[in-house]
N, C-alpha and C positions, 0 to 999 in steps of 0.2 A: 428406815423402819426398826422398829424394835420387834425380835420375834423370842417369845419364851419357849424353853424347851425344858418341857416337865415331866417328873418323874412322882413316889409313890410321894416323895418327903413333901411334895408339893401341898398338897391335901390332908398330911399329918395332924392340924388341926380339928378334922372331921370324918379321917376314916380312918382304921387302926393300920397300923406299920405290919412291917414281913414276922416281926418275930412273936405278934400274940394276935395275927391275926382274925383268928376267929373267937377272940374274946374283946368285945367290944365294950367298954365301962360297964354296964351290969347285965347286957347280952353275953352268954357266953352259950353259942350255940350248941355245943357237943352234950354241955348239962343238960339246956332245954329241950333237946331231941327226945331226951328220956322218958323227962316228965310230960311232953305233948305226946307219945304214944301212952304212954296210961291212961291217956284223960278220953280216949276215942273211945267210940262206941266197938270195935273190932278191935282195941288192942292188939293182938298176933297180927294183923296182917302189917299195922301199918309200924309194928315194929322191926320187920322185916325192911321194910323202905328207911326206917332211923337207923335200923344197925348198916344198912350198906354207905350210907352218908357220914356218920359216923366214925366208920372204919378208915375212909379218904380224908378224916378230919385229921384225925389220930397221927393219919403217915406222912399228911401233909406237914405235919407240928416237926416232925424230927429232921425236914429239910431246910436249907439256909431260906427259902422263899416260896411262896406260894408256883411264883414264874417256873423259879427251878423246880418244884414239883409237879408241874404241869407239864414242864421239859421231857421230863422223866417218862411219866405216863404216857407221853405221844407217840414215844419208841415202844414201848412195851404193854399197851392195853389201849388200843383204839374206845371200847366202851368206857373203861373208866375215866378216860381222858374227856369223852365228849360228856359223862356223868357231872366230873369234877368242875366243866365250865359251867354245866348249872347252878350249879353249887353255888360257885363264887360269884355269879350272875346275880341269883336271888339272893344270896349273900348281903351284899353291898346295894339290891335295891333296897331291900327292907331296909338298911341304915340311913340309907339317901330319903326315906319316904318320912324320915324327920325333918323338922327344920332345921337342923343343925349345920354351918355352913364355917368352912375356915375363913376366917374376917379378913386374911390378907386379902382373899379373892374382891370381897367386898369394895375392901380402900385401894387396892388397885381400882378395879372401874367407876370408884367413886371419883378416883384423882383424873382417868383420863374422861369423862362425859364432858360431853361439850355443850352441849345445853338440850332443854327440852323440846318437844315437836310439839305440834299445836293440840295433841292428845295426854299432854302432861306425860309423855314418856321419852326416857332417857337416849341422847346421840351422841352416840363416841366418837372421839377421834380416830381415825381409822389408818393413825398410821403404826400400830403395834396387832401382832397376830400370837398363835398360838400352833406348838407341836407339841402334842402329848402324847404321852405313851401308859395315860391311866384309862381306868374303863369309868371314874364317878360323872357326876354329872356339875362337879363343885362350880366351873366356871356357867353355867346355865342355871343355877341356883341363886348365884351371887346378881344375875343378871335379872332376875326375876324378883329379887327382893327388890334392887333397886325401882324397878318397874310397876312395885307393888301388886305382883301378880303374883297367884297359885299356881295357874298352866303353865308348865314349864315349856311346852310347844308353843303356846300364844306368845310368851315374854320373848320369846327368841328367835323366832321364823323371822322376822325383819332387820334382824341384826347380827344373827352370824351368819358364815359360808362354811358349807362341809366340805369335804375333800373332794367333790364332785361340782361343785361350783366355783371352785379356786381360780377356772380358766376366766371367771370376770371380775377378777382382782381388782385391773384397773377399772373396770365402769360402776363398782357396787360402791357408792360413795357411804360410809359410815358404818359400813359392813365387815365384823371381825372377823376373818379367816381362824376357823379352830380344826386342825388335820389330825384325827385321832388314828394313831398306828394302830391301836387295837380293839377299834369299835368302841361302843360303849355300853352301858347298861341299859340305856334310854332309848336302845332301839341297833340294827344293824347299819351299821358305818359310820351312824350320824345321829343329833340329839334330834330328831326333828319326826323319827317314823312312829313313836308311840305318844300317845298323851300321859307324861309323869308329872304331878301334882306332890306338894308337899304342905303342910304336912296330910298324911294320907290317913293318921293314925285316931279312930274315935275311943270312947270310952271301952267299947266292947271288942276292941281290937289287942292286939299286942304286938309285938317285932316276931316272934316264931309264929302265930297266924299271917301276918305279910309275908314271911319267909317261903312258909309252906304253900300256899297259894301260887306265889310267883315260881315257885320250883316245878309245880305240878304241871304249872301251862309250859314252864320249857322242857323238859323234860322229855315228850314223845318228839317235840320239835327238833331238839338239840339232836337224840338218838336216829333221826330220821334224815339226819343233815336238813332241815328244812328252812331252819334259822337259826343263827350264830351272830345275838348281840353284842359278844365280845371273842377278839381272838387275839392269837400270837403271832408273834412273826416269823414262828416256825410252819403257820398254816396256810390256807389257801393262796398261790403267788400270784393269780390275777389279781384277785381283790387288794390283796397290797403291795402290789406295781402302782397304782392307781394312788396311793396313800404317799409312796416313794415320790411319783414324782411330781404332785401336789406340795408336798414337804419339797420338794426342792427348786421350784419355784419359789417359793413362799422365801426361802433361804437366798437367793437370787437378788430379794429386794432388799434385806437384811444390812443394817449398819451394825446392828450391836444385835447381838445374843446372849441372853440372859437362862444360865441351865440350872434349875430348883430342882433338890430332891431328886437326881437321876444319879445315876452310877455308870452307865454305858456298861452294862452288864454282858458275857462274853455271848451269850446268843442272842442278841440285838448288833452286835457287833455289826456284821455283813448290812446290816441294814442302815443303820449309823453312817457306817461309811460312804454309801450310796449317798445318803441325804447332803453330807458336808462335801461332798465334791463340787456342790455348786455354792461352796460359801465365796464368794467375793473379796474382792482385793480391800487391807486394811479394814476388814471386819475385827470389831472387839470381842471377845467372849467374855460374859462374869459368868464366875462359880459361884454359886450361893448357896452353901451349906454348913456344915458344922465344922470346926477347926480339925477335928480329927478325919475328917474326910476327905477335906479339902486336895490334899498332896495327892492323892489317888485316883480322884476323878481329873484331875489337872493332867498325869502324868497316862491317862487312858485316852482323852480327848489330843494327846500330843501325838499318840499313836494312830488313832485315827485320822491326824491331820497328813501325818508323814512330813514328806517334803514339800508339801503344798504351805505345812505353817512358816516358813520361813519365804519361798518365793512369792506367797499373799500379804506378804508382811501383817500375818495376826496375830495380834494378843491376847493372852489369856491373864483376865484381871482376877483374885479373890477376894468372895466380898463376905466376911464372916458373922454379921448382922441378919438374920434371919426373922426377926418380927416382923417383919413387911417385906411385900416381894420388890426388890430392886428395882430403879427406876433410870435406867441413864440419862445422863446429860443428852440433849439433840441441839442441835444448831436450829437457828429461825430459818435457812434452807430446807433444811430437814422435814420442819413442821410444816411450811409451805407445801410442801411437795407431795405432803400426804392431808393435806386439809384443805375442804372443800366447802364454802357455805353451804 
């Protein structure tokens, strides 16, 4: 089995990267907020809300990444921390409301499409799965595009398994396990709790309108701790425990692990270590990122594995071409094990 271990770089073709996170193409959230407040019926009331959001955006740009900034807020200001997660979720929701998808996901699923079912929907080989630290829905959007469906929930409900369904892995033919360590903007801990469609924009909408509608709906729920579409590794331990256990189960089945766009940051290291304790003997880990960062990522993987790297005969292979997601070669017996008609 192949397990893709994903970080933010895996979605860089459609989602902003850490150094310009709140500036995506022509959508600069900080600039848009000022214009948005000025155009409201009661601009002063809305200005206070926009100023609060703008303050957190500016502060986040002084840190290495939005994750690092969120980690600092967690220890210093609970209200700002919850508010920033609301901002982050609403912002990504607005971006994901456009048809844009990182084409590497579509290429991967096209290559792993086994056949069409009687309803002309794609059926995939079940010899691969995902452990993702991302909040986006690029996986789901790619499948929906191949299915030619607008509603992501409808397109993926019979295709994907979330962390609470992973226990059915052996019995779930043609369903792809997706373990989301940080939850998802589409809903709490899974892709299926809300109907997320694309594109949701029409001629009377803009990204700032989508952001504000989403932000307004989430804020009260966030601050009252009633809903948490995204989370971090330092959040609720009970929910994270389920995800860790499911990720461990997935790695126990993997002959190949492909790490894409993930730097193994320090604040996730305890969780990464727990997951990798279940790596099997003889597993090959492929690290797919740029030349400049490969060495550092490989060193962090070696640190996480410790003595088990030699004991379990784990090999780490750098992959420098990032134009497409790497697909490791698998033997015929590997495919037969995970392939059912």
